[in-house]
C-alpha positions as CSV (number, residue, x, y, z in Angstrom):
1,M,62.5,-96.2,-125.2
2,M,59.8,-97.1,-127.4
3,R,59.0,-95.8,-130.6
4,A,56.2,-95.6,-133.3
5,L,55.2,-96.6,-137.1
6,S,53.3,-96.0,-140.4
7,L,51.4,-98.0,-143.7
8,S,48.9,-97.2,-146.1
9,I,45.9,-97.8,-144.0
10,I,43.2,-94.7,-145.1
11,A,40.7,-97.6,-144.7
12,A,42.0,-98.6,-141.2
13,L,41.8,-95.3,-139.7
14,L,38.5,-94.8,-140.9
15,M,37.3,-97.6,-139.0
16,V,38.8,-95.7,-135.8
17,P,36.0,-93.9,-133.5
18,K,35.6,-90.3,-134.6
19,F,32.9,-88.1,-133.4
20,S,30.6,-85.2,-134.8
21,R,31.4,-81.2,-134.5
22,A,28.6,-81.4,-132.4
23,A,30.8,-83.7,-130.2
24,D,33.3,-81.1,-129.8
25,E,31.1,-79.2,-127.7
26,S,30.4,-82.0,-125.1
27,E,33.3,-82.8,-121.9
28,W,35.3,-85.7,-122.4
29,D,36.8,-87.3,-118.9
30,V,40.2,-87.3,-120.7
31,V,41.3,-85.2,-123.8
32,V,44.9,-86.4,-124.9
33,Y,46.6,-84.0,-127.0
34,G,49.6,-85.5,-129.6
35,G,49.4,-88.6,-131.2
36,T,52.7,-90.1,-130.7
37,S,53.3,-93.5,-129.3
38,S,52.7,-92.4,-125.4
39,G,49.4,-90.4,-126.8
40,V,48.1,-93.4,-128.4
41,T,48.7,-95.8,-125.1
42,A,47.2,-93.2,-122.6
43,A,44.1,-92.8,-124.9
44,V,43.9,-96.7,-124.9
45,Q,44.5,-96.9,-121.2
46,A,41.6,-94.6,-120.1
47,A,39.1,-96.0,-122.7
48,R,39.7,-99.3,-121.6
49,M,39.0,-97.9,-118.0
50,G,35.3,-96.7,-118.8
51,R,36.4,-93.0,-119.5
52,K,35.0,-91.0,-122.5
53,V,38.2,-90.0,-124.2
54,V,39.7,-88.3,-127.5
55,L,42.8,-88.5,-128.7
56,I,43.6,-85.3,-130.9
57,E,46.5,-85.8,-133.4
58,P,48.1,-82.6,-135.3
59,G,48.9,-84.2,-138.6
60,K,47.2,-87.5,-140.0
61,H,49.3,-90.2,-138.6
62,L,49.6,-92.3,-135.0
63,G,52.6,-93.3,-133.8
64,G,54.9,-90.3,-133.7
65,M,58.5,-91.7,-134.0
66,S,57.5,-95.2,-133.9
67,S,55.6,-95.1,-137.1
68,G,57.8,-92.4,-138.4
69,G,61.0,-94.2,-139.5
70,L,62.2,-95.2,-136.0
71,G,61.8,-99.3,-136.3
72,M,65.3,-100.5,-134.5
73,T,63.9,-100.0,-130.9
74,D,66.5,-98.7,-128.1
75,I,65.5,-101.4,-125.7
76,G,68.0,-101.1,-122.5
77,S,66.5,-104.2,-121.1
78,A,63.4,-105.8,-122.1
79,G,62.5,-107.0,-118.6
80,T,61.8,-103.2,-117.9
81,I,59.3,-103.1,-120.7
82,G,55.6,-103.7,-119.3
83,G,51.9,-102.9,-119.7
84,L,50.5,-101.3,-123.1
85,A,54.3,-100.8,-124.3
86,D,54.9,-104.9,-123.7
87,E,51.1,-104.8,-125.6
88,F,52.7,-103.2,-128.5
89,Y,55.6,-105.4,-128.9
90,A,53.5,-108.2,-128.6
91,G,51.1,-106.5,-131.4
92,V,54.1,-106.5,-133.7
93,Y,54.9,-110.0,-133.4
94,S,51.8,-110.7,-133.9
95,Y,51.7,-109.1,-137.3
96,Y,54.6,-110.6,-138.5
97,L,53.3,-114.0,-137.8
98,K,51.0,-113.6,-141.0
99,P,52.5,-114.4,-144.1
100,E,51.3,-111.6,-146.3
101,A,53.2,-109.6,-144.0
102,W,56.5,-110.6,-145.4
103,R,56.8,-109.2,-149.0
104,Q,60.3,-108.8,-149.5
105,D,61.7,-111.2,-147.1
106,A,61.0,-114.7,-145.4
107,R,60.5,-114.6,-141.7
108,E,62.9,-117.7,-141.0
109,P,65.6,-116.0,-142.4
110,F,65.6,-112.9,-140.7
111,F,65.1,-114.2,-137.4
112,E,67.9,-116.1,-138.0
113,W,70.2,-113.5,-138.7
114,M,68.5,-111.1,-136.0
115,P,71.4,-110.1,-133.8
116,D,71.3,-109.9,-130.0
117,N,70.6,-106.5,-129.6
118,W,69.9,-105.4,-125.9
119,G,69.8,-109.1,-124.9
120,V,66.9,-109.9,-127.4
121,D,68.0,-112.1,-130.6
122,G,65.9,-113.9,-133.0
123,K,65.6,-116.9,-130.3
124,R,64.5,-114.7,-127.5
125,A,61.9,-112.5,-129.7
126,E,60.4,-116.1,-130.7
127,E,59.9,-117.7,-126.5
128,T,58.9,-114.6,-125.6
129,K,56.4,-113.5,-128.3
130,R,57.9,-109.8,-128.6
131,Q,59.4,-108.5,-131.3
132,Y,61.4,-105.0,-131.7
133,L,62.1,-104.5,-134.6
134,F,59.5,-103.4,-137.2
135,E,58.4,-101.6,-140.5
136,P,56.8,-98.0,-140.0
137,H,53.7,-99.0,-141.5
138,A,53.5,-102.3,-139.4
139,A,53.6,-100.2,-136.2
140,E,50.7,-97.5,-137.2
141,R,48.7,-100.9,-138.1
142,V,49.5,-102.0,-134.5
143,F,48.3,-98.6,-133.1
144,V,45.7,-98.2,-134.7
145,D,44.5,-102.0,-133.7
146,M,44.9,-101.0,-130.3
147,L,43.0,-98.2,-130.1
148,K,39.8,-100.1,-131.8
149,T,39.7,-102.2,-129.1
150,T,38.5,-99.1,-127.4
151,A,35.6,-96.8,-127.6
152,A,38.1,-93.6,-128.1
153,A,37.4,-91.1,-130.0
154,V,40.5,-89.7,-132.8
155,V,40.6,-86.4,-134.2
156,Y,43.5,-85.7,-137.3
157,G,44.7,-82.8,-138.4
158,E,43.6,-80.1,-135.7
159,R,45.9,-78.3,-134.1
160,L,46.3,-76.1,-130.9
161,D,45.7,-72.5,-131.2
162,L,48.7,-71.3,-130.2
163,K,47.6,-67.8,-129.3
164,N,44.3,-68.2,-127.3
165,G,43.9,-72.3,-127.4
166,V,44.0,-72.8,-123.6
167,K,41.0,-71.7,-121.0
168,K,41.7,-72.5,-117.9
169,D,39.1,-71.8,-114.7
170,G,41.5,-71.0,-111.7
171,A,44.4,-73.6,-111.7
172,R,42.7,-76.0,-114.0
173,I,42.2,-76.5,-117.7
174,V,38.6,-76.4,-118.7
175,S,39.3,-76.9,-122.7
176,I,41.4,-76.1,-125.4
177,T,40.6,-74.9,-128.7
178,M,42.2,-75.4,-132.0
179,E,43.1,-73.3,-135.0
180,S,39.9,-74.7,-136.6
181,G,38.3,-73.2,-133.4
182,R,36.5,-76.4,-132.4
183,V,36.9,-76.7,-128.4
184,F,37.9,-79.8,-126.5
185,R,36.7,-79.5,-122.8
186,G,37.6,-81.9,-120.6
187,K,37.9,-82.9,-116.8
188,A,41.6,-84.1,-117.6
189,F,44.5,-83.3,-120.4
190,V,47.1,-85.0,-121.5
191,D,50.3,-83.2,-123.4
192,T,51.7,-86.5,-125.5
193,T,53.6,-84.1,-128.1
194,Y,57.1,-83.9,-128.5
195,E,57.3,-80.2,-128.2
196,G,55.0,-79.8,-125.5
197,D,52.9,-76.8,-126.8
198,L,49.8,-77.4,-124.4
199,L,52.0,-77.6,-121.4
200,A,53.2,-74.0,-122.5
201,K,49.9,-72.1,-123.0
202,A,49.0,-73.8,-120.3
203,G,51.5,-71.9,-118.3
204,V,53.7,-74.6,-117.0
205,K,57.4,-73.7,-116.2
206,Y,59.8,-75.2,-118.4
207,I,63.3,-75.2,-120.1
208,V,64.5,-75.3,-123.5
209,G,67.9,-76.1,-123.4
210,R,71.0,-77.5,-121.4
211,E,70.9,-76.7,-117.7
212,P,74.7,-76.0,-116.2
213,N,76.0,-78.8,-114.2
214,S,75.5,-76.8,-111.0
215,Q,71.9,-76.6,-111.1
216,Y,71.4,-80.4,-109.9
217,S,75.1,-81.4,-109.3
218,E,75.1,-83.4,-112.4
219,T,78.0,-84.3,-114.6
220,L,76.8,-84.6,-118.0
221,N,74.8,-81.6,-118.6
222,G,75.7,-78.0,-119.7
223,K,78.2,-77.8,-122.7
224,F,81.0,-80.2,-123.4
225,P,79.9,-83.1,-121.9
226,T,82.3,-84.9,-123.0
227,P,85.5,-83.8,-124.7
228,P,85.4,-81.8,-128.2
229,V,86.3,-83.8,-131.0
230,H,89.0,-81.6,-133.2
231,I,88.3,-82.6,-137.1
232,K,91.2,-81.6,-138.6
233,I,90.0,-80.3,-142.0
234,D,89.4,-76.8,-143.0
235,P,86.1,-75.2,-141.9
236,Y,86.7,-72.1,-144.3
237,V,84.2,-71.6,-147.5
238,V,87.9,-70.9,-149.5
239,P,90.2,-72.9,-147.3
240,G,92.6,-71.0,-145.1
241,D,90.6,-67.6,-145.5
242,P,88.3,-66.8,-142.5
243,S,87.0,-64.0,-144.2
244,S,85.2,-66.5,-146.7
245,G,82.9,-67.4,-143.9
246,I,82.6,-70.9,-142.0
247,L,80.9,-73.6,-144.1
248,P,77.8,-75.2,-142.1
249,P,76.8,-76.9,-139.9
250,A,79.5,-74.9,-137.8
251,V,77.2,-72.8,-135.6
252,L,79.5,-71.2,-133.1
253,V,82.4,-68.9,-134.1
254,T,83.2,-67.6,-131.0
255,D,84.7,-69.0,-127.3
256,P,82.5,-71.9,-126.9
257,G,82.4,-71.4,-123.1
258,K,83.4,-73.9,-120.3
259,K,82.8,-77.3,-119.7
260,G,79.5,-77.5,-117.6
261,E,77.8,-74.3,-118.3
262,G,74.0,-74.0,-119.7
263,D,73.0,-72.9,-122.7
264,D,70.0,-72.6,-125.0
265,L,71.0,-75.7,-127.9
266,V,69.0,-78.7,-127.9
267,Q,69.8,-81.8,-129.6
268,A,70.3,-82.3,-133.6
269,Y,67.0,-83.3,-134.9
270,N,67.2,-85.8,-138.0
271,Y,64.5,-88.1,-139.9
272,R,64.9,-91.5,-139.6
273,L,65.2,-92.7,-143.3
274,C,63.4,-95.7,-144.6
275,L,65.8,-97.0,-147.5
276,T,65.6,-100.6,-149.2
277,D,67.7,-102.1,-152.0
278,A,64.9,-104.2,-153.3
279,R,64.4,-103.0,-156.7
280,D,60.9,-103.5,-157.1
281,N,59.8,-101.6,-153.7
282,Q,62.3,-98.6,-154.9
283,V,61.6,-94.9,-155.3
284,A,65.1,-93.3,-156.9
285,I,66.9,-90.7,-155.0
286,K,66.7,-87.6,-156.9
287,K,69.0,-84.5,-156.2
288,P,66.8,-82.1,-154.7
289,D,65.9,-79.1,-156.6
290,N,67.5,-76.8,-153.9
291,Y,70.6,-78.9,-153.6
292,D,73.5,-76.8,-152.0
293,P,76.4,-78.4,-152.5
294,K,78.2,-76.2,-149.5
295,D,76.2,-78.4,-146.8
296,Y,78.1,-81.3,-148.2
297,E,81.4,-79.8,-148.2
298,L,82.9,-80.7,-144.9
299,L,81.6,-83.9,-145.4
300,A,83.4,-84.4,-148.4
301,R,86.5,-83.0,-147.4
302,W,86.6,-85.4,-144.2
303,I,86.1,-88.3,-146.7
304,V,88.9,-87.2,-148.5
305,S,90.8,-87.1,-145.4
306,K,90.7,-90.6,-144.9
307,A,92.9,-90.7,-148.1
308,G,91.0,-94.1,-149.7
309,K,90.7,-96.1,-145.9
310,L,86.6,-95.6,-146.8
311,K,85.0,-98.8,-148.8
312,P,81.7,-100.9,-147.8
313,G,81.7,-103.6,-145.2
314,P,79.5,-105.6,-142.8
315,S,77.6,-104.1,-140.1
316,R,76.4,-106.2,-136.7
317,I,72.9,-105.0,-136.7
318,G,72.4,-103.9,-140.7
319,H,72.4,-104.3,-144.1
320,V,75.9,-102.8,-144.9
321,A,78.4,-100.1,-143.3
322,L,79.8,-97.5,-146.0
323,G,82.8,-96.8,-144.4
324,G,84.0,-100.3,-143.5
325,K,83.2,-102.7,-141.1
326,N,80.8,-101.3,-138.5
327,S,81.9,-97.7,-139.7
328,N,79.7,-95.4,-141.6
329,I,79.2,-92.5,-143.7
330,G,76.6,-89.8,-143.4
331,I,73.9,-92.3,-142.5
332,N,73.4,-96.4,-141.1
333,F,71.7,-99.2,-142.3
334,D,70.2,-100.7,-139.8
335,L,68.0,-103.5,-141.1
336,I,63.8,-104.2,-140.3
337,P,61.9,-106.4,-141.9
338,N,61.3,-106.5,-146.0
339,R,64.9,-105.5,-146.8
340,K,64.4,-102.1,-145.4
341,T,66.6,-99.9,-143.1
342,D,66.0,-97.7,-139.9
343,S,68.6,-95.5,-140.8
344,N,70.4,-92.8,-138.2
345,D,73.0,-90.5,-138.1
346,G,76.1,-92.3,-138.9
347,S,79.2,-90.0,-138.9
348,H,80.3,-86.7,-138.7
349,F,78.7,-84.0,-140.8
350,G,75.4,-86.9,-141.5
351,S,71.7,-86.6,-140.8
352,D,72.2,-85.0,-137.8
353,L,71.8,-81.4,-138.7
354,A,73.6,-79.7,-135.8
355,G,72.2,-76.1,-134.8
356,A,69.1,-76.3,-137.1
357,S,67.0,-77.6,-134.7
358,K,67.6,-74.7,-132.0
359,N,64.5,-72.8,-132.6
360,W,61.9,-75.6,-133.0
361,P,60.7,-76.0,-129.7
362,E,59.3,-72.4,-129.2
363,G,58.6,-71.8,-133.1
364,D,55.3,-71.5,-134.5
365,Y,54.1,-74.0,-136.9
366,A,55.2,-71.7,-139.7
367,E,58.8,-71.8,-138.2
368,R,58.4,-75.3,-137.4
369,E,57.4,-76.0,-141.2
370,R,60.5,-74.1,-142.3
371,I,63.0,-76.1,-140.1
372,G,61.4,-79.4,-141.4
373,K,61.6,-78.7,-145.1
374,R,65.3,-77.5,-144.2
375,V,66.0,-81.2,-142.7
376,R,64.1,-82.7,-145.4
377,D,66.2,-81.3,-148.3
378,Y,69.3,-81.7,-146.4
379,S,68.6,-85.4,-145.8
380,L,67.7,-85.8,-149.2
381,G,70.7,-84.2,-150.4
382,L,72.9,-86.6,-148.4
383,L,71.9,-89.2,-150.0
384,W,71.7,-87.9,-153.3
385,F,75.7,-86.9,-152.3
386,L,76.5,-89.8,-151.0
387,G,75.9,-91.6,-154.5
388,N,76.9,-89.0,-157.0
389,D,79.8,-87.2,-155.4
390,R,83.3,-88.0,-157.4
391,R,84.8,-87.2,-154.3
392,V,83.1,-90.2,-152.9
393,P,85.1,-93.4,-153.5
394,Q,83.4,-95.4,-156.0
395,E,83.0,-98.5,-154.1
396,V,80.9,-96.4,-151.7
397,R,79.0,-94.9,-154.6
398,S,77.9,-97.7,-155.9
399,E,76.5,-99.1,-153.0
400,M,74.6,-96.2,-152.1
401,L,73.0,-96.3,-155.8
402,R,71.5,-99.3,-154.7
403,W,69.2,-98.4,-152.3
404,G,66.2,-96.4,-152.8
405,L,63.4,-94.8,-150.8
406,A,60.8,-97.5,-149.7
407,K,58.2,-97.3,-152.4
408,D,55.7,-98.5,-149.8
409,E,56.2,-96.4,-146.3
410,F,55.0,-92.9,-146.3
411,T,52.8,-93.0,-149.4
412,D,51.3,-89.8,-148.5
413,N,54.5,-87.8,-147.7
414,G,56.4,-88.6,-151.2
415,N,57.6,-92.0,-148.9
416,F,59.5,-89.9,-146.7
417,P,58.4,-89.7,-142.9
418,H,56.2,-87.8,-141.5
419,Q,57.7,-87.1,-138.1
420,I,61.0,-85.5,-137.5
421,Y,62.7,-86.9,-134.7
422,V,62.2,-84.1,-132.2
423,R,65.2,-85.5,-129.6
424,E,64.5,-82.7,-127.0
425,A,62.3,-79.7,-127.1
426,R,60.3,-78.0,-124.2
427,R,60.9,-79.8,-120.7
428,M,58.6,-79.3,-117.7
429,I,60.6,-78.4,-114.4
430,S,58.2,-80.5,-112.0
431,D,58.7,-81.5,-108.2
432,Y,61.1,-84.1,-109.3
433,V,63.6,-83.7,-112.1
434,M,64.7,-87.0,-113.5
435,T,68.9,-86.1,-113.6
436,D,71.7,-88.2,-114.3
437,H,71.9,-89.2,-110.2
438,D,68.6,-91.3,-111.3
439,G,70.4,-93.0,-114.5
440,F,73.4,-93.7,-112.3
441,G,71.8,-95.1,-109.1
442,K,72.8,-92.1,-106.6
443,A,68.9,-91.1,-106.4
444,R,65.8,-93.4,-106.5
445,A,62.2,-92.0,-107.0
446,D,59.8,-93.0,-104.1
447,D,56.7,-92.9,-106.4
448,P,57.3,-94.8,-109.2
449,I,54.9,-95.1,-112.1
450,A,57.6,-97.1,-114.9
451,L,60.9,-98.0,-115.4
452,A,63.8,-96.8,-117.6
453,S,66.9,-98.8,-119.1
454,Y,68.1,-97.2,-122.0
455,P,71.8,-95.7,-121.6
456,L,71.9,-91.7,-120.8
457,D,72.0,-90.4,-124.5
458,S,72.4,-87.2,-126.1
459,H,73.2,-86.8,-129.7
460,S,75.2,-83.7,-130.5
461,A,74.2,-80.1,-130.2
462,S,77.2,-78.3,-132.1
463,Y,80.1,-77.8,-134.3
464,Y,82.2,-75.1,-133.9
465,V,85.1,-72.9,-135.0
466,H,87.5,-71.6,-132.5
467,E,91.2,-70.0,-133.3
468,G,90.5,-71.2,-136.4
469,Q,89.8,-74.8,-135.7
470,L,86.7,-76.7,-136.4
471,Y,85.5,-79.3,-133.2
472,R,82.6,-81.0,-132.6
473,E,80.9,-81.4,-129.2
474,P,79.9,-84.9,-129.3
475,G,77.2,-85.5,-127.0
476,F,77.4,-88.8,-124.6
477,Y,76.3,-91.9,-124.2
478,A,76.4,-93.4,-120.5
479,K,75.8,-96.5,-119.4
480,S,72.6,-96.4,-116.6
481,Q,71.2,-98.7,-113.8
482,V,67.5,-99.6,-114.4
483,F,65.9,-96.7,-112.7
484,P,62.3,-95.9,-111.9
485,I,60.2,-92.5,-113.7
486,S,58.9,-90.2,-111.0
487,Y,55.0,-89.9,-111.1
488,R,55.9,-86.4,-109.9
489,A,58.0,-85.9,-113.2
490,I,55.0,-85.9,-115.7
491,R,52.8,-83.4,-113.1
492,P,53.0,-79.6,-113.2
493,M,54.9,-78.6,-110.2
494,G,53.2,-77.7,-106.8
495,G,49.6,-78.8,-107.8
496,R,49.8,-75.2,-109.5
497,L,48.1,-76.5,-112.7
498,V,45.4,-79.3,-111.9
499,G,44.2,-82.1,-114.3
500,L,47.3,-81.9,-116.7
501,L,49.7,-85.0,-117.3
502,I,52.9,-84.3,-119.7
503,W,55.5,-86.5,-121.9
504,A,56.7,-83.8,-123.3
505,G,59.1,-83.0,-120.5
506,L,60.1,-86.5,-119.8
507,R,63.0,-87.4,-122.7
508,I,63.5,-91.0,-121.4
509,G,61.6,-94.4,-122.1
510,L,58.3,-93.6,-122.8
511,V,56.6,-96.5,-121.5
512,W,53.1,-95.4,-120.3
513,F,50.8,-97.8,-117.6
514,G,48.1,-95.5,-116.9
515,L,49.7,-94.7,-113.3
516,F,48.1,-91.8,-111.4
517,A,48.4,-90.9,-107.6
518,I,45.7,-91.7,-105.2
519,V,45.5,-88.0,-103.5
520,G,44.0,-87.6,-100.1
521,L,42.1,-90.9,-100.1
522,L,44.5,-92.8,-97.8
523,A,43.5,-90.1,-95.2
524,A,39.6,-90.6,-96.2
525,L,39.7,-94.4,-96.0
526,S,41.1,-94.2,-92.8
527,A,38.7,-91.8,-91.4
528,L,35.5,-93.8,-92.5
529,L,36.4,-97.5,-92.0
530,S,38.7,-97.2,-88.7
531,P,35.5,-98.4,-86.5
532,I,35.3,-100.9,-88.6
533,L,38.5,-102.3,-88.4
534,S,39.0,-101.5,-84.7
535,G,36.3,-104.1,-84.2
536,L,38.3,-106.7,-86.3
537,I,41.7,-105.5,-84.4
538,L,40.1,-106.9,-81.0
539,F,39.6,-110.6,-82.3
540,G,43.1,-110.4,-84.1
541,G,44.9,-112.2,-81.4
542,F,42.4,-115.3,-81.7
543,L,42.7,-114.8,-85.3
544,V,46.4,-115.0,-85.2
545,A,46.3,-118.0,-83.0
546,A,44.9,-120.5,-85.9
547,A,46.9,-120.7,-89.2
548,G,43.5,-120.8,-90.8
549,G,42.6,-117.6,-89.6
550,V,45.9,-116.1,-90.2
551,Y,45.7,-117.6,-94.2
552,F,42.1,-116.1,-94.4
553,S,43.3,-112.7,-92.7
554,V,46.0,-112.1,-95.2
555,R,44.0,-113.2,-98.3
556,Y,40.9,-111.2,-97.5
557,A,42.7,-108.3,-96.5
558,L,42.4,-106.0,-98.8
559,C,38.5,-106.2,-99.2
560,V,37.9,-103.0,-97.6
561,P,40.1,-100.9,-100.2
562,A,39.1,-103.0,-102.8
563,A,35.0,-102.5,-102.1
564,V,35.4,-98.9,-101.7
565,L,37.6,-97.7,-104.0
566,E,36.8,-100.0,-106.9
567,D,32.9,-99.9,-105.8
568,L,32.4,-103.8,-105.3
569,S,29.7,-105.9,-103.9
570,P,31.2,-108.0,-101.2
571,N,31.9,-111.1,-102.9
572,A,33.8,-109.4,-105.6
573,A,36.0,-107.5,-103.4
574,I,36.9,-110.9,-101.7
575,A,37.9,-112.3,-104.7
576,R,39.4,-108.8,-105.9
577,S,41.6,-109.4,-102.8
578,V,42.2,-112.8,-103.1
579,Q,43.7,-111.8,-106.6
580,L,46.2,-108.7,-105.6
581,T,47.4,-110.8,-102.4
582,E,48.6,-113.6,-104.6
583,D,52.5,-114.2,-104.5
584,Y,52.3,-111.4,-102.3
585,R,50.9,-113.2,-98.9
586,G,54.1,-112.6,-97.0
587,R,54.0,-109.0,-97.1
588,I,50.4,-108.4,-96.6
589,F,51.0,-110.9,-93.4
590,L,53.8,-108.6,-91.7
591,I,51.4,-105.4,-92.2
592,L,48.9,-107.3,-90.2
593,V,51.6,-108.2,-87.7
594,C,52.6,-104.6,-87.3
595,A,49.1,-103.0,-87.1
596,I,47.9,-105.8,-84.4
597,V,51.7,-105.4,-82.6
598,V,51.0,-101.9,-82.5
599,T,47.1,-101.7,-81.7
600,Y,47.7,-104.2,-78.3
601,A,51.1,-102.2,-77.3
602,A,48.5,-98.8,-77.1
603,A,45.5,-100.6,-75.4
604,L,48.3,-102.0,-73.0
605,L,50.0,-98.6,-72.7
606,L,46.5,-96.8,-71.8
607,Q,44.9,-100.1,-69.7
608,G,47.3,-101.6,-68.0
609,P,48.5,-99.0,-65.1
610,F,44.1,-99.4,-63.9
611,M,44.4,-103.2,-64.7
612,V,47.1,-103.6,-61.7
613,G,45.7,-101.0,-59.7
614,A,42.4,-102.8,-59.4
615,M,44.3,-106.1,-58.5
616,V,46.2,-104.1,-55.6
617,A,42.6,-102.8,-54.5
618,G,41.4,-106.3,-53.9
619,P,38.7,-107.9,-55.8
620,G,34.9,-106.5,-55.5
621,T,35.9,-103.4,-54.3
622,V,34.4,-100.2,-55.4
623,T,37.9,-99.0,-56.2
624,A,38.7,-101.9,-58.1
625,L,35.4,-101.3,-60.0
626,T,36.1,-98.4,-61.1
627,L,39.6,-98.8,-62.0
628,E,38.9,-101.7,-64.4
629,I,35.5,-99.9,-65.9
630,I,38.4,-96.8,-66.9
631,G,41.1,-99.4,-68.0
632,A,38.4,-100.9,-70.1
633,V,37.5,-97.5,-71.6
634,L,41.0,-96.3,-72.2
635,G,42.0,-99.6,-73.9
636,T,39.1,-99.5,-76.4
637,A,39.7,-96.4,-77.4
638,G,43.6,-97.0,-77.8
639,S,42.4,-99.3,-80.0
640,T,40.2,-97.4,-82.0
641,F,42.7,-94.9,-82.1
642,S,45.2,-97.1,-83.1
643,G,43.1,-98.4,-85.7
644,P,43.7,-96.3,-88.5
645,I,47.4,-97.5,-88.6
646,M,46.1,-101.2,-90.0
647,I,43.9,-99.2,-92.4
648,I,46.4,-97.1,-94.0
649,G,48.5,-100.0,-93.9
650,L,46.5,-102.1,-96.3
651,A,45.4,-99.4,-98.4
652,M,48.9,-98.7,-99.1
653,A,49.5,-102.3,-99.9
654,Y,46.5,-102.1,-102.2
655,Y,48.3,-99.2,-103.7
656,D,51.7,-101.4,-104.1
657,L,50.1,-104.2,-105.7
658,R,48.0,-102.2,-108.0
659,I,51.4,-100.9,-109.4
660,R,53.5,-104.3,-109.3
661,K,50.6,-106.0,-110.9
662,E,48.6,-104.3,-113.1
663,A,49.1,-100.3,-112.5
664,L,47.5,-97.7,-110.3
665,D,45.0,-96.5,-113.0
666,L,43.3,-93.2,-114.2
667,D,40.4,-93.9,-112.3
668,M,41.6,-92.1,-109.0
669,M,42.6,-88.7,-110.3
670,L,39.5,-88.9,-112.6
671,A,37.1,-89.1,-109.5
672,A,39.0,-86.7,-107.7
673,L,38.5,-84.4,-110.8
674,D,34.7,-85.0,-110.6
675,A,34.0,-84.1,-106.9
676,P,32.5,-80.6,-106.8
677,R,34.6,-77.7,-106.4
678,A,33.8,-75.2,-103.5
């Protein structure tokens, strides 16, 4: 899964192409809403294809979670990463080739230390020239540099008007309006926010929460995808006294229901904190003004229940583990360059604040700001608790006090991440819903646009008290196969909304290749070009007879699709066909053979009986001549009517090779959008 990054880059951001207020009123080919990693790559891809693109980021930074603290990439299989995602990681590698990038660390020791994480260690990173561990500011730097290679316009600080922000003409979005009143008109729109605000306000069908297992015949959906964990500590404010109330973050107090039932809960959100033990680049962790000891009482009781068994130890992929070897307390300390961390949830009652995120997906901006502040205060309070509460073992406190917030990260936000980790929010219900059947290889999309390989993973949704006992619903982590992502999964259901693609509803790997469907073009191509190819088919047998003829037929087979779909000159179309068929000549040869066999079979079926009749009637007779003429006409008709088989096969091959070699482009969808409407 691709993530994102951040740095003090105001000067660099000013160099990204922007537009004036007057430009707001013009029409864009593509309007991308949300400056997440998928938003940046969507804008870059469309702009590189010559389209007029605007990227709108509601905040002040590009990259979403990748520039928001998640710098230890969850890869799955590095071999499945391609397109602009691969370009991003190559950019990260290049960034860290510069000596000035290593301010608190040295490159060689870091790469020597780099553990084998998802099949990529330091040696492998050097071989592939791809780096998957990075600082927040480095990621944002790379995203900005990618945008600077294009003419895409970037707008910051503009949020969609949640009441009247989407204007449609029938099933087509024609414009979106910001809270400020700025209007962006477009031919195509892409929602790349985590929340799916544009999706919802456009009237697209979606769900928040967990479907029951029965809805899609799954095993990991709904409540209790894995057995609940019984945490043997008292859950009440006054131990043993239910009337005193339940300590946070326990959120359920009644019967929690049965395994596989659906509900409206979402995974716990948190912030991926960037800490450092480099004293000269450190901001001390202070006790928040609104620190509430009850927020950490359950964690304190859990620590006490371990009876002195907790003390700092080594971590395979981090600086240290507060609870012992590879065992964390509250947070982890996963290592990224320059003695910094990507610190995630580390244990029971850690930085995942279960229950707090429930109202985020459907909340307005004020509600989300309230939730974000609550999780921020809780996170800072957790750090202070681990370093100062007397119930935490002294060795753990001493280790925690060595750490502080990285002074050179998130410099415009108090050195705290600007992006909360929205693990899931609104999820679009599309014509193809990605389920655990895809992950386990039981289902396979036949219209892939990308590959996913990370395990099926969900964080905890709740703690709860049942019959006086405290339990945690632990989420799940299940190994998956490499599986394709369906194009239909990012497109609104059944063509009910034209010109909108969604990333918010796809909660798996976000690797965007700029792939879009060719709708109706194959039939149009067949109708347009079948007379031409029918003539070629008549000579197919002669071409197959000669090896040279076969070779050139294969290499030039995609000239017509390339010429029509890419508007190329004959010479350029030939060169394009040669480029596309490289390494795939066998596939094209089989398509040609199949089409020729079908063509001649059709001609023989229609022409054969008349030719036999002419032979029986005897040469030179009027009957024989009549039968020969009828046979020739029917044979030619058979070849003509079977000609579309050839062009459809070649057009499909063209489509397939564009996906395999360079990704099917946005140009086709936009060409359809450009067509006059009735």
